[in-house]
All heavy atoms as a GROMACS GRO file, in nm:
protein
  614
    1MET      N    1  -2.101   1.296  -0.281
    1MET     CA    2  -2.225   1.276  -0.206
    1MET      C    3  -2.321   1.384  -0.235
    1MET      O    4  -2.296   1.503  -0.218
    1MET     CB    5  -2.196   1.270  -0.057
    1MET     CG    6  -2.105   1.157  -0.023
    1MET     SD    7  -2.079   1.149   0.152
    1MET     CE    8  -1.902   1.107   0.144
    2ASP      N    9  -2.434   1.339  -0.278
    2ASP     CA   10  -2.536   1.433  -0.325
    2ASP      C   11  -2.637   1.477  -0.221
    2ASP      O   12  -2.686   1.591  -0.225
    2ASP     CB   13  -2.607   1.374  -0.452
    2ASP     CG   14  -2.516   1.348  -0.562
    2ASP    OD1   15  -2.440   1.438  -0.600
    2ASP    OD2   16  -2.521   1.233  -0.606
    3THR      N   17  -2.673   1.388  -0.132
    3THR     CA   18  -2.781   1.427  -0.043
    3THR      C   19  -2.730   1.420   0.100
    3THR      O   20  -2.632   1.357   0.137
    3THR     CB   21  -2.895   1.327  -0.057
    3THR    OG1   22  -2.854   1.199  -0.013
    3THR    CG2   23  -2.942   1.320  -0.200
    4MET      N   24  -2.808   1.470   0.192
    4MET     CA   25  -2.789   1.466   0.328
    4MET      C   26  -2.793   1.321   0.374
    4MET      O   27  -2.712   1.291   0.458
    4MET     CB   28  -2.888   1.547   0.407
    4MET     CG   29  -2.866   1.544   0.560
    4MET     SD   30  -2.718   1.630   0.592
    4MET     CE   31  -2.789   1.750   0.710
    5THR      N   32  -2.873   1.242   0.318
    5THR     CA   33  -2.882   1.098   0.357
    5THR      C   34  -2.743   1.029   0.328
    5THR      O   35  -2.694   0.946   0.399
    5THR     CB   36  -2.998   1.023   0.287
    5THR    OG1   37  -3.114   1.090   0.316
    5THR    CG2   38  -3.004   0.885   0.319
    6ASP      N   39  -2.688   1.056   0.205
    6ASP     CA   40  -2.563   1.002   0.166
    6ASP      C   41  -2.450   1.038   0.265
    6ASP      O   42  -2.368   0.954   0.309
    6ASP     CB   43  -2.524   1.045   0.026
    6ASP     CG   44  -2.609   0.982  -0.081
    6ASP    OD1   45  -2.683   0.879  -0.059
    6ASP    OD2   46  -2.613   1.040  -0.184
    7ARG      N   47  -2.448   1.162   0.301
    7ARG     CA   48  -2.348   1.213   0.399
    7ARG      C   49  -2.373   1.149   0.532
    7ARG      O   50  -2.265   1.110   0.594
    7ARG     CB   51  -2.348   1.363   0.410
    7ARG     CG   52  -2.288   1.429   0.291
    7ARG     CD   53  -2.291   1.579   0.307
    7ARG     NE   54  -2.429   1.613   0.272
    7ARG     CZ   55  -2.463   1.722   0.204
    7ARG    NH1   56  -2.377   1.813   0.174
    7ARG    NH2   57  -2.587   1.742   0.175
    8THR      N   58  -2.491   1.136   0.576
    8THR     CA   59  -2.517   1.076   0.704
    8THR      C   60  -2.478   0.929   0.704
    8THR      O   61  -2.414   0.881   0.797
    8THR     CB   62  -2.670   1.092   0.742
    8THR    OG1   63  -2.698   1.229   0.740
    8THR    CG2   64  -2.698   1.027   0.874
    9GLU      N   65  -2.509   0.862   0.595
    9GLU     CA   66  -2.465   0.718   0.590
    9GLU      C   67  -2.314   0.708   0.589
    9GLU      O   68  -2.259   0.612   0.650
    9GLU     CB   69  -2.527   0.652   0.458
    9GLU     CG   70  -2.506   0.511   0.446
    9GLU     CD   71  -2.557   0.422   0.555
    9GLU    OE1   72  -2.661   0.452   0.608
    9GLU    OE2   73  -2.493   0.320   0.595
   10TYR      N   74  -2.239   0.787   0.512
   10TYR     CA   75  -2.105   0.778   0.514
   10TYR      C   76  -2.041   0.802   0.656
   10TYR      O   77  -1.957   0.732   0.701
   10TYR     CB   78  -2.045   0.889   0.419
   10TYR     CG   79  -1.900   0.906   0.430
   10TYR    CD1   80  -1.802   0.818   0.376
   10TYR    CD2   81  -1.838   1.012   0.505
   10TYR    CE1   82  -1.672   0.825   0.384
   10TYR    CE2   83  -1.706   1.024   0.522
   10TYR     CZ   84  -1.618   0.935   0.459
   10TYR     OH   85  -1.484   0.951   0.478
   11LEU      N   86  -2.092   0.909   0.721
   11LEU     CA   87  -2.039   0.930   0.857
   11LEU      C   88  -2.075   0.822   0.955
   11LEU      O   89  -1.997   0.789   1.038
   11LEU     CB   90  -2.107   1.068   0.909
   11LEU     CG   91  -2.041   1.193   0.848
   11LEU    CD1   92  -2.125   1.314   0.888
   11LEU    CD2   93  -1.903   1.210   0.878
   12LEU      N   94  -2.193   0.768   0.942
   12LEU     CA   95  -2.236   0.651   1.029
   12LEU      C   96  -2.132   0.529   1.001
   12LEU      O   97  -2.084   0.481   1.104
   12LEU     CB   98  -2.372   0.605   0.991
   12LEU     CG   99  -2.433   0.490   1.070
   12LEU    CD1  100  -2.435   0.534   1.227
   12LEU    CD2  101  -2.573   0.453   1.022
   13GLN      N  102  -2.106   0.499   0.882
   13GLN     CA  103  -2.009   0.393   0.857
   13GLN      C  104  -1.869   0.431   0.913
   13GLN      O  105  -1.798   0.339   0.962
   13GLN     CB  106  -2.006   0.357   0.705
   13GLN     CG  107  -2.132   0.292   0.653
   13GLN     CD  108  -2.170   0.166   0.736
   13GLN    OE1  109  -2.086   0.090   0.764
   13GLN    NE2  110  -2.294   0.163   0.769
   14PHE      N  111  -1.831   0.551   0.885
   14PHE     CA  112  -1.694   0.595   0.937
   14PHE      C  113  -1.686   0.581   1.085
   14PHE      O  114  -1.587   0.522   1.135
   14PHE     CB  115  -1.678   0.748   0.895
   14PHE     CG  116  -1.549   0.804   0.949
   14PHE    CD1  117  -1.435   0.792   0.864
   14PHE    CD2  118  -1.539   0.879   1.054
   14PHE    CE1  119  -1.318   0.859   0.903
   14PHE    CE2  120  -1.423   0.937   1.099
   14PHE     CZ  121  -1.311   0.919   1.020
   15PHE      N  122  -1.782   0.622   1.161
   15PHE     CA  123  -1.772   0.615   1.302
   15PHE      C  124  -1.790   0.469   1.357
   15PHE      O  125  -1.736   0.435   1.458
   15PHE     CB  126  -1.870   0.709   1.372
   15PHE     CG  127  -1.820   0.852   1.362
   15PHE    CD1  128  -1.888   0.945   1.285
   15PHE    CD2  129  -1.712   0.891   1.422
   15PHE    CE1  130  -1.848   1.074   1.271
   15PHE    CE2  131  -1.659   1.026   1.415
   15PHE     CZ  132  -1.730   1.113   1.342
   16LYS      N  133  -1.871   0.390   1.279
   16LYS     CA  134  -1.880   0.250   1.322
   16LYS      C  135  -1.739   0.178   1.310
   16LYS      O  136  -1.711   0.094   1.392
   16LYS     CB  137  -1.972   0.171   1.225
   16LYS     CG  138  -2.120   0.189   1.262
   16LYS     CD  139  -2.210   0.108   1.175
   16LYS     CE  140  -2.358   0.124   1.200
   16LYS     NZ  141  -2.443   0.048   1.119
   17VAL      N  142  -1.664   0.218   1.204
   17VAL     CA  143  -1.529   0.152   1.198
   17VAL      C  144  -1.448   0.197   1.310
   17VAL      O  145  -1.369   0.109   1.369
   17VAL     CB  146  -1.468   0.196   1.063
   17VAL    CG1  147  -1.318   0.164   1.063
   17VAL    CG2  148  -1.538   0.138   0.945
   18LEU      N  149  -1.460   0.315   1.366
   18LEU     CA  150  -1.375   0.357   1.470
   18LEU      C  151  -1.433   0.316   1.610
   18LEU      O  152  -1.364   0.332   1.712
   18LEU     CB  153  -1.365   0.511   1.475
   18LEU     CG  154  -1.276   0.568   1.367
   18LEU    CD1  155  -1.278   0.720   1.374
   18LEU    CD2  156  -1.134   0.513   1.376
   19ALA      N  157  -1.554   0.252   1.614
   19ALA     CA  158  -1.618   0.213   1.743
   19ALA      C  159  -1.567   0.079   1.786
   19ALA      O  160  -1.649  -0.001   1.834
   19ALA     CB  161  -1.766   0.219   1.725
   20ASP      N  162  -1.441   0.058   1.773
   20ASP     CA  163  -1.382  -0.080   1.813
   20ASP      C  164  -1.245  -0.033   1.881
   20ASP      O  165  -1.156   0.034   1.826
   20ASP     CB  166  -1.356  -0.160   1.694
   20ASP     CG  167  -1.297  -0.302   1.729
   20ASP    OD1  168  -1.174  -0.299   1.741
   20ASP    OD2  169  -1.370  -0.390   1.749
   21GLU      N  170  -1.231  -0.095   2.002
   21GLU     CA  171  -1.108  -0.069   2.077
   21GLU      C  172  -0.978  -0.101   2.002
   21GLU      O  173  -0.882  -0.023   2.001
   21GLU     CB  174  -1.108  -0.146   2.212
   21GLU     CG  175  -0.995  -0.124   2.298
   21GLU     CD  176  -0.999  -0.213   2.421
   21GLU    OE1  177  -1.088  -0.283   2.450
   21GLU    OE2  178  -0.903  -0.200   2.496
   22LYS      N  179  -0.968  -0.214   1.934
   22LYS     CA  180  -0.853  -0.254   1.868
   22LYS      C  181  -0.824  -0.164   1.755
   22LYS      O  182  -0.711  -0.128   1.726
   22LYS     CB  183  -0.855  -0.409   1.832
   22LYS     CG  184  -0.855  -0.499   1.946
   22LYS     CD  185  -0.731  -0.488   2.035
   22LYS     CE  186  -0.736  -0.565   2.148
   22LYS     NZ  187  -0.622  -0.546   2.246
   23ARG      N  188  -0.927  -0.131   1.681
   23ARG     CA  189  -0.908  -0.044   1.562
   23ARG      C  190  -0.858   0.094   1.608
   23ARG      O  191  -0.773   0.154   1.542
   23ARG     CB  192  -1.032  -0.026   1.471
   23ARG     CG  193  -1.053  -0.159   1.391
   23ARG     CD  194  -1.161  -0.143   1.287
   23ARG     NE  195  -1.291  -0.141   1.333
   23ARG     CZ  196  -1.369  -0.252   1.343
   23ARG    NH1  197  -1.322  -0.370   1.307
   23ARG    NH2  198  -1.490  -0.244   1.387
   24LEU      N  199  -0.911   0.140   1.716
   24LEU     CA  200  -0.869   0.265   1.774
   24LEU      C  201  -0.714   0.260   1.815
   24LEU      O  202  -0.636   0.353   1.792
   24LEU     CB  203  -0.946   0.318   1.891
   24LEU     CG  204  -1.081   0.378   1.858
   24LEU    CD1  205  -1.160   0.408   1.981
   24LEU    CD2  206  -1.057   0.510   1.776
   25GLN      N  207  -0.675   0.147   1.870
   25GLN     CA  208  -0.531   0.124   1.908
   25GLN      C  209  -0.448   0.126   1.782
   25GLN      O  210  -0.341   0.183   1.781
   25GLN     CB  211  -0.524  -0.008   1.986
   25GLN     CG  212  -0.577   0.008   2.128
   25GLN     CD  213  -0.576  -0.124   2.196
   25GLN    OE1  214  -0.556  -0.231   2.138
   25GLN    NE2  215  -0.589  -0.121   2.332
   26ILE      N  216  -0.497   0.069   1.680
   26ILE     CA  217  -0.416   0.057   1.555
   26ILE      C  218  -0.401   0.200   1.497
   26ILE      O  219  -0.296   0.238   1.454
   26ILE     CB  220  -0.485  -0.037   1.449
   26ILE    CG1  221  -0.473  -0.182   1.496
   26ILE    CG2  222  -0.428  -0.009   1.312
   26ILE    CD1  223  -0.554  -0.281   1.416
   27VAL      N  224  -0.513   0.276   1.495
   27VAL     CA  225  -0.497   0.409   1.447
   27VAL      C  226  -0.401   0.487   1.533
   27VAL      O  227  -0.317   0.576   1.472
   27VAL     CB  228  -0.637   0.480   1.448
   27VAL    CG1  229  -0.626   0.633   1.422
   27VAL    CG2  230  -0.729   0.417   1.334
   28GLY      N  231  -0.406   0.474   1.662
   28GLY     CA  232  -0.312   0.547   1.753
   28GLY      C  233  -0.167   0.505   1.720
   28GLY      O  234  -0.074   0.597   1.725
   29LEU      N  235  -0.140   0.380   1.706
   29LEU     CA  236  -0.005   0.337   1.672
   29LEU      C  237   0.041   0.394   1.540
   29LEU      O  238   0.153   0.443   1.519
   29LEU     CB  239   0.004   0.188   1.668
   29LEU     CG  240  -0.012   0.115   1.802
   29LEU    CD1  241  -0.036  -0.033   1.787
   29LEU    CD2  242   0.119   0.141   1.884
   30LEU      N  243  -0.047   0.385   1.438
   30LEU     CA  244  -0.008   0.432   1.301
   30LEU      C  245   0.005   0.587   1.294
   30LEU      O  246   0.063   0.641   1.204
   30LEU     CB  247  -0.117   0.382   1.208
   30LEU     CG  248  -0.120   0.236   1.176
   30LEU    CD1  249  -0.230   0.203   1.076
   30LEU    CD2  250   0.014   0.187   1.122
   31ALA      N  251  -0.050   0.654   1.396
   31ALA     CA  252  -0.038   0.804   1.405
   31ALA      C  253   0.109   0.838   1.430
   31ALA      O  254   0.163   0.938   1.399
   31ALA     CB  255  -0.123   0.861   1.514
   32GLY      N  256   0.181   0.745   1.491
   32GLY     CA  257   0.321   0.771   1.526
   32GLY      C  258   0.420   0.731   1.419
   32GLY      O  259   0.524   0.790   1.401
   33GLN      N  260   0.387   0.616   1.356
   33GLN     CA  261   0.478   0.556   1.253
   33GLN      C  262   0.403   0.453   1.171
   33GLN      O  263   0.304   0.410   1.206
   33GLN     CB  264   0.604   0.507   1.316
   33GLN     CG  265   0.586   0.375   1.391
   33GLN     CD  266   0.709   0.322   1.457
   33GLN    OE1  267   0.769   0.391   1.539
   33GLN    NE2  268   0.759   0.209   1.415
   34GLU      N  269   0.469   0.401   1.064
   34GLU     CA  270   0.421   0.288   0.986
   34GLU      C  271   0.452   0.157   1.048
   34GLU      O  272   0.549   0.140   1.120
   34GLU     CB  273   0.488   0.293   0.851
   34GLU     CG  274   0.465   0.426   0.761
   34GLU     CD  275   0.534   0.417   0.633
   34GLU    OE1  276   0.643   0.354   0.621
   34GLU    OE2  277   0.484   0.468   0.539
   35TYR      N  278   0.363   0.068   1.030
   35TYR     CA  279   0.381  -0.070   1.086
   35TYR      C  280   0.335  -0.180   0.980
   35TYR      O  281   0.243  -0.152   0.905
   35TYR     CB  282   0.300  -0.092   1.208
   35TYR     CG  283   0.352  -0.030   1.338
   35TYR    CD1  284   0.301   0.097   1.377
   35TYR    CD2  285   0.455  -0.088   1.406
   35TYR    CE1  286   0.354   0.154   1.487
   35TYR    CE2  287   0.505  -0.018   1.521
   35TYR     CZ  288   0.446   0.103   1.561
   35TYR     OH  289   0.499   0.166   1.673
   36SER      N  290   0.391  -0.296   0.987
   36SER     CA  291   0.343  -0.401   0.909
   36SER      C  292   0.233  -0.478   0.985
   36SER      O  293   0.226  -0.452   1.112
   36SER     CB  294   0.458  -0.500   0.871
   36SER     OG  295   0.499  -0.568   0.989
   37VAL      N  296   0.167  -0.564   0.927
   37VAL     CA  297   0.063  -0.652   0.995
   37VAL      C  298   0.126  -0.720   1.113
   37VAL      O  299   0.073  -0.732   1.225
   37VAL     CB  300  -0.003  -0.742   0.905
   37VAL    CG1  301  -0.100  -0.835   0.972
   37VAL    CG2  302  -0.086  -0.665   0.797
   38GLU      N  303   0.243  -0.778   1.079
   38GLU     CA  304   0.309  -0.860   1.177
   38GLU      C  305   0.355  -0.780   1.303
   38GLU      O  306   0.341  -0.828   1.420
   38GLU     CB  307   0.434  -0.933   1.119
   38GLU     CG  308   0.390  -1.048   1.018
   38GLU     CD  309   0.344  -0.991   0.887
   38GLU    OE1  310   0.366  -0.865   0.855
   38GLU    OE2  311   0.282  -1.061   0.809
   39GLU      N  312   0.402  -0.663   1.281
   39GLU     CA  313   0.443  -0.578   1.384
   39GLU      C  314   0.326  -0.540   1.476
   39GLU      O  315   0.335  -0.544   1.600
   39GLU     CB  316   0.514  -0.452   1.336
   39GLU     CG  317   0.652  -0.477   1.276
   39GLU     CD  318   0.706  -0.361   1.197
   39GLU    OE1  319   0.630  -0.281   1.132
   39GLU    OE2  320   0.830  -0.335   1.209
   40LEU      N  321   0.212  -0.498   1.415
   40LEU     CA  322   0.099  -0.460   1.486
   40LEU      C  323   0.042  -0.584   1.565
   40LEU      O  324   0.001  -0.565   1.677
   40LEU     CB  325  -0.011  -0.407   1.390
   40LEU     CG  326   0.010  -0.272   1.326
   40LEU    CD1  327  -0.077  -0.239   1.217
   40LEU    CD2  328   0.005  -0.161   1.434
   41ALA      N  329   0.045  -0.691   1.502
   41ALA     CA  330  -0.007  -0.825   1.568
   41ALA      C  331   0.075  -0.842   1.696
   41ALA      O  332   0.020  -0.876   1.807
   41ALA     CB  333   0.003  -0.942   1.478
   42ALA      N  334   0.206  -0.830   1.688
   42ALA     CA  335   0.289  -0.862   1.797
   42ALA      C  336   0.274  -0.747   1.916
   42ALA      O  337   0.259  -0.787   2.030
   42ALA     CB  338   0.443  -0.847   1.761
   43ILE      N  339   0.256  -0.622   1.883
   43ILE     CA  340   0.232  -0.515   1.974
   43ILE      C  341   0.103  -0.534   2.048
   43ILE      O  342   0.085  -0.518   2.166
   43ILE     CB  343   0.237  -0.377   1.904
   43ILE    CG1  344   0.379  -0.347   1.862
   43ILE    CG2  345   0.192  -0.264   1.990
   43ILE    CD1  346   0.394  -0.234   1.765
   44LEU      N  347   0.000  -0.569   1.966
   44LEU     CA  348  -0.142  -0.578   2.018
   44LEU      C  349  -0.176  -0.722   2.072
   44LEU      O  350  -0.285  -0.742   2.133
   44LEU     CB  351  -0.236  -0.538   1.912
   44LEU     CG  352  -0.227  -0.393   1.864
   44LEU    CD1  353  -0.313  -0.367   1.736
   44LEU    CD2  354  -0.266  -0.298   1.973
   45ASP      N  355  -0.080  -0.817   2.058
   45ASP     CA  356  -0.104  -0.947   2.101
   45ASP      C  357  -0.230  -1.007   2.031
   45ASP      O  358  -0.314  -1.072   2.096
   45ASP     CB  359  -0.114  -0.964   2.256
   45ASP     CG  360  -0.098  -1.105   2.305
   45ASP    OD1  361  -0.036  -1.176   2.230
   45ASP    OD2  362  -0.157  -1.136   2.408
   46LEU      N  363  -0.236  -0.997   1.897
   46LEU     CA  364  -0.348  -1.050   1.811
   46LEU      C  365  -0.288  -1.127   1.703
   46LEU      O  366  -0.167  -1.110   1.682
   46LEU     CB  367  -0.434  -0.930   1.755
   46LEU     CG  368  -0.493  -0.834   1.854
   46LEU    CD1  369  -0.555  -0.714   1.772
   46LEU    CD2  370  -0.608  -0.908   1.927
   47SER      N  371  -0.365  -1.211   1.644
   47SER     CA  372  -0.327  -1.284   1.534
   47SER      C  373  -0.308  -1.190   1.414
   47SER      O  374  -0.376  -1.084   1.406
   47SER     CB  375  -0.424  -1.398   1.495
   47SER     OG  376  -0.542  -1.347   1.436
   48SER      N  377  -0.223  -1.233   1.320
   48SER     CA  378  -0.206  -1.145   1.193
   48SER      C  379  -0.343  -1.137   1.114
   48SER      O  380  -0.378  -1.032   1.056
   48SER     CB  381  -0.100  -1.206   1.106
   48SER     OG  382   0.027  -1.190   1.163
   49ALA      N  383  -0.411  -1.250   1.117
   49ALA     CA  384  -0.539  -1.242   1.051
   49ALA      C  385  -0.644  -1.144   1.106
   49ALA      O  386  -0.711  -1.074   1.035
   49ALA     CB  387  -0.609  -1.390   1.054
   50THR      N  388  -0.643  -1.130   1.240
   50THR     CA  389  -0.732  -1.041   1.312
   50THR      C  390  -0.686  -0.897   1.272
   50THR      O  391  -0.774  -0.808   1.247
   50THR     CB  392  -0.723  -1.055   1.462
   50THR    OG1  393  -0.781  -1.195   1.486
   50THR    CG2  394  -0.815  -0.960   1.536
   51VAL      N  395  -0.554  -0.870   1.284
   51VAL     CA  396  -0.505  -0.730   1.246
   51VAL      C  397  -0.537  -0.700   1.098
   51VAL      O  398  -0.585  -0.587   1.066
   51VAL     CB  399  -0.354  -0.730   1.277
   51VAL    CG1  400  -0.299  -0.595   1.221
   51VAL    CG2  401  -0.331  -0.742   1.428
   52SER      N  402  -0.520  -0.796   1.014
   52SER     CA  403  -0.554  -0.778   0.868
   52SER      C  404  -0.696  -0.739   0.854
   52SER      O  405  -0.728  -0.652   0.770
   52SER     CB  406  -0.522  -0.901   0.786
   52SER     OG  407  -0.381  -0.922   0.776
   53HIS      N  408  -0.782  -0.810   0.925
   53HIS     CA  409  -0.928  -0.778   0.923
   53HIS      C  410  -0.955  -0.632   0.960
   53HIS      O  411  -1.031  -0.554   0.902
   53HIS     CB  412  -1.005  -0.870   1.006
   53HIS     CG  413  -1.145  -0.831   1.032
   53HIS    ND1  414  -1.246  -0.850   0.938
   53HIS    CD2  415  -1.206  -0.771   1.139
   53HIS    CE1  416  -1.364  -0.794   0.990
   53HIS    NE2  417  -1.341  -0.752   1.110
   54HIS      N  418  -0.897  -0.587   1.073
   54HIS     CA  419  -0.917  -0.457   1.119
   54HIS      C  420  -0.858  -0.353   1.025
   54HIS      O  421  -0.921  -0.248   1.002
   54HIS     CB  422  -0.849  -0.436   1.259
   54HIS     CG  423  -0.920  -0.505   1.379
   54HIS    ND1  424  -1.052  -0.493   1.399
   54HIS    CD2  425  -0.877  -0.595   1.468
   54HIS    CE1  426  -1.092  -0.562   1.502
   54HIS    NE2  427  -0.986  -0.626   1.550
   55LEU      N  428  -0.740  -0.382   0.968
   55LEU     CA  429  -0.679  -0.292   0.874
   55LEU      C  430  -0.769  -0.275   0.742
   55LEU      O  431  -0.775  -0.165   0.686
   55LEU     CB  432  -0.543  -0.339   0.837
   55LEU     CG  433  -0.439  -0.307   0.950
   55LEU    CD1  434  -0.307  -0.389   0.914
   55LEU    CD2  435  -0.402  -0.166   0.968
   56ARG      N  436  -0.825  -0.388   0.701
   56ARG     CA  437  -0.915  -0.382   0.593
   56ARG      C  438  -1.031  -0.296   0.613
   56ARG      O  439  -1.073  -0.218   0.526
   56ARG     CB  440  -0.965  -0.526   0.552
   56ARG     CG  441  -1.017  -0.544   0.416
   56ARG     CD  442  -1.033  -0.687   0.380
   56ARG     NE  443  -1.053  -0.784   0.475
   56ARG     CZ  444  -0.955  -0.876   0.530
   56ARG    NH1  445  -0.829  -0.861   0.476
   56ARG    NH2  446  -0.977  -0.963   0.625
   57ARG      N  447  -1.090  -0.308   0.730
   57ARG     CA  448  -1.209  -0.220   0.762
   57ARG      C  449  -1.159  -0.069   0.764
   57ARG      O  450  -1.235   0.016   0.718
   57ARG     CB  451  -1.263  -0.253   0.902
   57ARG     CG  452  -1.326  -0.398   0.917
   57ARG     CD  453  -1.461  -0.404   0.859
   57ARG     NE  454  -1.563  -0.306   0.893
   57ARG     CZ  455  -1.640  -0.301   1.004
   57ARG    NH1  456  -1.647  -0.417   1.076
   57ARG    NH2  457  -1.722  -0.206   1.021
   58LEU      N  458  -1.047  -0.040   0.825
   58LEU     CA  459  -0.988   0.096   0.829
   58LEU      C  460  -0.966   0.144   0.696
   58LEU      O  461  -0.989   0.261   0.661
   58LEU     CB  462  -0.871   0.094   0.920
   58LEU     CG  463  -0.896   0.081   1.075
   58LEU    CD1  464  -0.765   0.053   1.144
   58LEU    CD2  465  -0.975   0.195   1.136
   59ALA      N  466  -0.909   0.060   0.604
   59ALA     CA  467  -0.868   0.110   0.472
   59ALA      C  468  -1.004   0.128   0.390
   59ALA      O  469  -1.010   0.227   0.311
   59ALA     CB  470  -0.791  -0.008   0.404
   60ASP      N  471  -1.110   0.052   0.408
   60ASP     CA  472  -1.230   0.066   0.336
   60ASP      C  473  -1.300   0.201   0.380
   60ASP      O  474  -1.365   0.268   0.302
   60ASP     CB  475  -1.330  -0.042   0.368
   60ASP     CG  476  -1.301  -0.176   0.296
   60ASP    OD1  477  -1.207  -0.175   0.210
   60ASP    OD2  478  -1.350  -0.277   0.344
   61ALA      N  479  -1.269   0.250   0.500
   61ALA     CA  480  -1.326   0.376   0.543
   61ALA      C  481  -1.228   0.490   0.507
   61ALA      O  482  -1.257   0.608   0.538
   61ALA     CB  483  -1.335   0.372   0.704
   62GLY      N  484  -1.115   0.455   0.447
   62GLY     CA  485  -1.030   0.563   0.401
   62GLY      C  486  -0.930   0.614   0.510
   62GLY      O  487  -0.868   0.720   0.492
   63LEU      N  488  -0.918   0.543   0.614
   63LEU     CA  489  -0.835   0.589   0.727
   63LEU      C  490  -0.684   0.538   0.719
   63LEU      O  491  -0.610   0.613   0.769
   63LEU     CB  492  -0.900   0.539   0.860
   63LEU     CG  493  -1.033   0.605   0.901
   63LEU    CD1  494  -1.091   0.527   1.006
   63LEU    CD2  495  -1.001   0.750   0.932
   64VAL      N  496  -0.658   0.434   0.657
   64VAL     CA  497  -0.522   0.386   0.644
   64VAL      C  498  -0.495   0.342   0.494
   64VAL      O  499  -0.592   0.320   0.417
   64VAL     CB  500  -0.496   0.261   0.736
   64VAL    CG1  501  -0.516   0.293   0.879
   64VAL    CG2  502  -0.575   0.138   0.692
   65GLN      N  503  -0.369   0.343   0.462
   65GLN     CA  504  -0.330   0.292   0.341
   65GLN      C  505  -0.205   0.204   0.354
   65GLN      O  506  -0.135   0.210   0.449
   65GLN     CB  507  -0.304   0.417   0.248
   65GLN     CG  508  -0.180   0.506   0.304
   65GLN     CD  509  -0.167   0.628   0.210
   65GLN    OE1  510  -0.222   0.639   0.103
   65GLN    NE2  511  -0.091   0.720   0.257
   66ALA      N  512  -0.191   0.119   0.248
   66ALA     CA  513  -0.081   0.027   0.256
   66ALA      C  514   0.012   0.048   0.138
   66ALA      O  515  -0.031   0.094   0.026
   66ALA     CB  516  -0.137  -0.116   0.244
   67ARG      N  517   0.142   0.016   0.158
   67ARG     CA  518   0.237   0.017   0.048
   67ARG      C  519   0.314  -0.105   0.066
   67ARG      O  520   0.346  -0.158   0.173
   67ARG     CB  521   0.323   0.151   0.052
   67ARG     CG  522   0.417   0.157   0.169
   67ARG     CD  523   0.509   0.271   0.154
   67ARG     NE  524   0.585   0.293   0.277
   67ARG     CZ  525   0.695   0.222   0.303
   67ARG    NH1  526   0.737   0.123   0.221
   67ARG    NH2  527   0.763   0.239   0.414
   68ALA      N  528   0.368  -0.158  -0.049
   68ALA     CA  529   0.447  -0.280  -0.050
   68ALA      C  530   0.591  -0.246  -0.010
   68ALA      O  531   0.648  -0.140  -0.059
   68ALA     CB  532   0.446  -0.347  -0.183
   69ASP      N  533   0.655  -0.325   0.081
   69ASP     CA  534   0.792  -0.307   0.121
   69ASP      C  535   0.841  -0.447   0.137
   69ASP      O  536   0.832  -0.512   0.232
   69ASP     CB  537   0.793  -0.236   0.252
   69ASP     CG  538   0.932  -0.196   0.301
   69ASP    OD1  539   1.025  -0.194   0.216
   69ASP    OD2  540   0.958  -0.195   0.427
   70GLN      N  541   0.916  -0.480   0.024
   70GLN     CA  542   0.980  -0.620   0.017
   70GLN      C  543   0.865  -0.720   0.024
   70GLN      O  544   0.779  -0.728  -0.064
   70GLN     CB  545   1.082  -0.643   0.116
   70GLN     CG  546   1.202  -0.553   0.098
   70GLN     CD  547   1.315  -0.561   0.192
   70GLN    OE1  548   1.302  -0.640   0.289
   70GLN    NE2  549   1.421  -0.490   0.175
   71HIS      N  550   0.863  -0.812   0.125
   71HIS     CA  551   0.763  -0.912   0.140
   71HIS      C  552   0.639  -0.878   0.225
   71HIS      O  553   0.564  -0.961   0.252
   71HIS     CB  554   0.832  -1.035   0.207
   71HIS     CG  555   0.951  -1.090   0.122
   71HIS    ND1  556   1.025  -1.008   0.032
   71HIS    CD2  557   0.997  -1.216   0.120
   71HIS    CE1  558   1.116  -1.092  -0.021
   71HIS    NE2  559   1.102  -1.205   0.035
   72TYR      N  560   0.631  -0.753   0.268
   72TYR     CA  561   0.529  -0.709   0.364
   72TYR      C  562   0.456  -0.586   0.298
   72TYR      O  563   0.500  -0.522   0.216
   72TYR     CB  564   0.592  -0.662   0.496
   72TYR     CG  565   0.668  -0.772   0.561
   72TYR    CD1  566   0.806  -0.781   0.554
   72TYR    CD2  567   0.607  -0.869   0.639
   72TYR    CE1  568   0.882  -0.876   0.610
   72TYR    CE2  569   0.676  -0.972   0.698
   72TYR     CZ  570   0.817  -0.974   0.688
   72TYR     OH  571   0.884  -1.081   0.752
   73HIS      N  572   0.339  -0.572   0.360
   73HIS     CA  573   0.265  -0.444   0.336
   73HIS      C  574   0.279  -0.369   0.459
   73HIS      O  575   0.266  -0.410   0.571
   73HIS     CB  576   0.120  -0.466   0.313
   73HIS     CG  577   0.088  -0.518   0.173
   73HIS    ND1  578   0.075  -0.650   0.143
   73HIS    CD2  579   0.071  -0.449   0.060
   73HIS    CE1  580   0.056  -0.666   0.012
   73HIS    NE2  581   0.046  -0.542  -0.046
   74VAL      N  582   0.311  -0.237   0.442
   74VAL     CA  583   0.334  -0.145   0.558
   74VAL      C  584   0.216  -0.050   0.551
   74VAL      O  585   0.184   0.009   0.446
   74VAL     CB  586   0.470  -0.066   0.535
   74VAL    CG1  587   0.488   0.030   0.646
   74VAL    CG2  588   0.581  -0.171   0.541
   75TYR      N  589   0.155  -0.027   0.668
   75TYR     CA  590   0.036   0.060   0.680
   75TYR      C  591   0.069   0.191   0.746
   75TYR      O  592   0.159   0.204   0.835
   75TYR     CB  593  -0.070  -0.013   0.757
   75TYR     CG  594  -0.128  -0.132   0.681
   75TYR    CD1  595  -0.069  -0.254   0.684
   75TYR    CD2  596  -0.245  -0.116   0.604
   75TYR    CE1  597  -0.113  -0.366   0.604
   75TYR    CE2  598  -0.300  -0.219   0.529
   75TYR     CZ  599  -0.235  -0.341   0.535
   75TYR     OH  600  -0.293  -0.440   0.458
   76SER      N  601   0.002   0.286   0.698
   76SER     CA  602   0.013   0.428   0.757
   76SER      C  603  -0.128   0.491   0.750
   76SER      O  604  -0.209   0.447   0.683
   76SER     CB  605   0.119   0.507   0.686
   76SER     OG  606   0.075   0.527   0.546
   77LEU      N  607  -0.131   0.603   0.823
   77LEU     CA  608  -0.260   0.685   0.815
   77LEU      C  609  -0.260   0.768   0.691
   77LEU      O  610  -0.157   0.802   0.638
   77LEU     CB  611  -0.267   0.781   0.933
   77LEU     CG  612  -0.290   0.721   1.073
   77LEU    CD1  613  -0.301   0.828   1.171
   77LEU    CD2  614  -0.414   0.626   1.076
   0.00000   0.00000   0.00000
């Protein structure tokens, strides 16, 4: 990042991603251990599609990462 504007834009996007209750809950859960989309969906009582959307936003911000584990992707901070 070269300019103050670039840094400001990055931070703005970063905090916008965290400005969602469900995404904060996901980050909190992942702080303790890894979970699959299906596990997070069951814990949060959300659809897998909704959890996947939130995880994609968190991954785009660099907050979570996924690894393949058999038939699932497992997410961690």
